[in-house]
N, C-alpha and C positions, 0 to 999 in steps of 0.2 A: 857672370859665373865663369870660373876657369874650368878647363877640361879636368875630368875626374881622373885621379891618380890612385895608386895603392902603395903597399909597402915596398915594392920593387921600383917605385917611381915610374911605373907604366902609366901611360896616358891613353885614354880611349882614342882610337883612330891611328895610333902609332903602329909601326910594323917592326917586329923583332924576329931573330932566328931562334927556333926551338928544335931540340933533338928528340926524335921518337925513340924512347928507351924501353918501351914495353907495351904489352897488350893484356887486357884483363876482361873477363866475362863475369857478369853478375849471376850468381847461382839462382836457379828457379825463375829465370827471366830470359828474355831474348836480347837483353842489352849488353853491349860490349863497347870497350873504350880503348883508344890509344893512350898511353902514358907519355906525356911530353915533359921535357926538362927545359926550363928557361935559362938564360945566360948567368943567372945568379944561383942556380942549383935548385930552385923551387920546382915543384911538380904540379902538373895540370892534367885534367882528363879531357879527351876529345871524343865525342860520341861517334863511333865508326860508321853507323848506318847512313849518315848524311854524306859520307865521302867514299863510298864503295868504288866509284869510278875514278878516284884520284890516284889509285895505285900506290897508296902510302904503305910503308913497311918499316919495321924496326931497324934502326941505324940511320934512317934518313934525317937530314937536317933541312927544315922547311921554314919558309917565311910565314908568319901568322900575324894577322891584324888583331889588336886588342879591341874586340867588337863591343864589349860591355863590361863594366865593373858594377856589380849590383850593390844594393843598400848595405850588405854585410861585408863587402870587399871582395867577393868572389869574382874571379876573372873568367870571361868567356872569350875563347879564341876562334878565329876564322882563318883556316889555312888558305894559302894562295891557290886560286882556281887555276888549273892547268891550261885553260883556254881563254878566259876572260879577265879583263882588268877593269877596276872601277874607274869611271870617268871617260871610258872609251865607247864609241858608237860602233855597233856591229849590225850585220844583216841577219835576220831570223826568218825561219819558215813559219808562215801563218797557219794556224790550226783552225780557229774560228773566232767569232766575235760574240761576246755575252754582255749581259747587263749586270751591274753590281751596285750596291749601296756602299759608298766609301766611308772613311773614318769620321767624316763630318756630317753624315746622313744625307748626302746628295747622291742622286742616281746618275750613273755615268756608263758610257760604253767602255768595255775592256777587251783588248785583243789578246788571245792566248797564242803564244809562239813556242816553238820548239828550239832548244839550244843544241849545241854540238854533242852533248851527252845524252840527248834524247829526253830531257826533262821539259815539262811544261812550265812556262813562266808567264806572268801577267804584265800588261802594259796599258795604262789608262790612256784613252784617246781624248784629245781636246774637243770642245764642242763644235768647232768649225771643220772637223774632219768627219765625213759621212762614211758609212759602211761600204758604200759603192766605190769609194776612192781607194780602198784597201785591196792590194793585189796579193799574189802568192807569197811574196817576200816583203819584209818591212824593216826599216832601220830603227833601232832603239838604242838608247844610251843606258849603260850599266851605271847606276848610281850607288848601289850597295850590293854586297853578297853576304848572305847569312844562311848558315846550315846548307851551303851549297846551292841555294836558290838565288837566282838573279833578281834584283829589284830594278825594274826598268821604267824609263819615261820616254815619251815621244820627244825627240830632240827640240822641236819647235816650241814645246811648252815652257822651256827655260826663258824664252824671250816674250812669248805672248802672255804668260802668267806672271812674269817677273819674279822668278823663284828666288827666295832669300838664300843667303850663304850659310852653310852648316858651320857652327862654331861661333857665329856672330850674335850680338845682342841687338834686338829691335824692340820698338814699342808696339804693343798690340791693344786692341779695344775689345772688351767683352760685349758681344752682340746679343747673345741669347743663351738660354738653357734649353737643351734639347734632349728628349728621351729616346735613346736608341736601344732597341731590344731589352727594354725594361731597366736600363741604366741611364742615369742623368749625366750629361756632359755640358761643360761650359764650351760655347763656340766663340772663338776669338777671331778677329780679322786684323790683317796687317794693313799698311798704308795703300796696298795695291788691291785690296778687297779679296785677297786669298783667305780661306778659312782654315782654322786649326781647332782641334778638340782636346779638352782636358777632362779626365774622369772626375766628376764633382766630389765624390766622397774622399778623394785623395788630397783635396785642397780646401777642406773645411776651414782650417785655421788661416787661410789666406784672405778671407773676407772679400772674395770676388763678387761683383755684382754687375748687372747690365749697365753699360756706359763707362765702367771704370777702365782706365788705361794702366797697363802693367808691362814692365820690361821682362822679356823672356829671351832665353838662349835657344837658337835653332839647333837641335841636337843630332838628328839623323832622319833618314827616310823611313817611313812606315811600310808595312807589307803592301799597301795599296798604291805605293808610289807617291804618297803625300808626305809632307814634312811634319816632324814632331817638334814640340817646343817644351821648355821647362821654365816656369816663372822664377824670378828671383825670390828667395826665401824671405818671408816677412821679418824674421828675427836673426837668423844665422847668416854670417858672411863667410864665403869660402876663403880658406887660408888663415882664419882666426881660430883661437883656442877658447873653449868654453867649459864650464863645469857641468857635468851631467850626473844625476842621481843614480847610484848603482842599485839595481834591482836583484839580479840573480845571475847564476851561471848555468848554461844549458849545454847539452851534448850537441855537437854540430854534425849534420848529415854529410860527412866527408868520407868518400869511398877510399881515399888514399891514406887516411889517418883515422882509425876507429876511435882513438882517444881525443880527437880534436874537440875543442870546446869554444863557445862564443859567450861573450858578456852581453847582458841585456841592461840597457840604461834607459832612463826616462828623460825626454827632452822638455823644453820649456812649456810645451802645450799638452804634456801628459801622454805623449805618443811613445810607445816602446820601440827602441831602436837597437839593432844588433851591432856589436863591435867585435871584429875578429882581432884578437891580440896576436901580434906578430912575434912576440917574445914569450914563449911558453912559461918562462920562469915567473911571470906575473901571477900565476896561480899558486906559487909556493908560499905566498904570504896572504894574510887576511885582506879582503877588499876594503878600501876606505868608503865612507858614506858617499863621497863624490869623486868622480874620475875626471881628470882634465883630458879632453879629447880635441883633436884637430878636425875641423870640418873640411873634408877634402873635396866635397861636391854635394850636389842635391839631385835626387832622382825620385820622381813621382811624389813630390812634396816632402820627402824625408831627407834629413841630413845624412850624408855618408861620412862615417867617423873613423878615426884611428886613434889609438892610445899613445900618448907621448912617453 
């Protein structure tokens, strides 16, 4: 699977310059957003509450990472942290050690640390590190930043657990189906016996079963510091064009454009999928029975589409 792109040819993980051109508040709520403009003139919203300590202001031009492009093509941005860079090891003040159940249902020790902005962040500890070995300060590696929160790992885990590389495709084996908080997950293992989880109801059409091997792309780090994966779609290939049955047009929940609409199509498995048309003139004429859409990526078992 190739990296997910959108109409601006943005790719998840890429960094681009954005200009802050405005600020808006949502009536009858406490939500407020910065309005950002991309290099092509497109507008994006950035929720301000996560970045109060970044000192952002109208007129600034800032670097933002394309953190996520969702199933309907919506872009989520992550502005550059003023103190921390992804991939760099820093020293943090230790707050305390707690127990947690991670994304694959395993119990593990987690250390809470304080960053330079006073925020609490979590870092999973490897099994061979005891609580008594932890001092007042600890070095952790920043592997991702989302909504201003640092995703951290203990540096030695990269070698002891043989962490896979984000963006690469590997073979995984389905080991079991596990119920976590009332939800069924497929648990897959890589060749180094590291575990990963997939929400079962999102992959019904994949015919996953215990013992089956499946190729997956390592997509990013989860909130608990463990890696996330996305299996290859059983039918659609990224970069190819397919015919999708048109169902209907819906109003889009777009705060920047009250008249924004999305097209709903049906995929080969009968799953409804949103498509954001990047040319509004498409609505000026009747919709055909089938729309030819480009598969730009796959997320949570669904194809991410654009209309040609």
